[in-house]
N, C-alpha and C positions, 0 to 999 in steps of 0.2 A: 504494500500500500504506500503510495506516494505521500510524503510529508513536507511541510513547510520548513525550509532551512533558515528562515528569517525571523521567526517568532521570538526566539531567544534573545535577539538583539534589540527588540522594541523597548522604548523608554518606559520606565515604571516610576510613578504612575503614568497612565496614558496622557497625552497632551490635552489641553483645554481646547474645545472646538473654537475655531476662528470666527465662526458666524453661526446663525441659527438656520440658515438655508444656503442654497447655492447662489453665491453672489454673481457668478458668471451668467447664470440663467436670468437673474434680475436685470443685469446690464443688457443682455440680448433680447429681453422681452419674451422669454419662453418660460414655461412652467416645468419644474422638475417632477418626475414621476415619483421617485424615491431618493432619499439622500444617503450618502456614504461619507465616512470621516477617515481621513488618513491617520494612521496610528504613529506616524513619524513626526508630523508637524501640526495636526489638527485641522487641516484644510477640509472644508465641507463642500462636496460636489455632488452632482446628480448621477444617477445610475445609468447603466447602458440601455435601459428601456426609455430613457429621456432622449429628446431629440439631439442634444449636443454632447452627451456622455462626458461631462466635465470631470468626474472622479477618475475615469480611465485616462483622460488627457493629462490630469495632474500626475498620475503615475508615470506616463511617458515622458513628461517634461522634467520631473523631479528625480525619478528613479526610486522613489519611496515604494517599498514592496507590498505593504499590508494595509488594508483598510478594514473598517467594520461598518456594519449597518448603523445608520443614524436614525432609525425608525423606532418609535415606541413599541414595546412588546416583542421586539426581535433582538436576538443576541447571537450573532455570528460574525466571523471574520473571513476575509478572502486574501490569499496571496496571489498577486498578479504575476509574479515571477514563476512560482512553482505550480500555478493553476490548481490550487487546492484550498478547501475550507480549512481554517486553522482552528 
């Protein structure tokens, strides 16, 4: 079973969210479908079901490997590099 090789290097405690929503969506005039938070820096971006996929774009631009859901009632993490739930 494939595992994330990045989870052990994440900051503890996790970073404070930089915003309450996807600021890039607000600037673009689009609505995020769901939100994700970068566990390296706290950037909040929209998911891949959103029109502009800002969480994935943040990963590509920053190289930060792991994000978590930023939705109430959900508790999961995703590693972009290893393509696995953490």
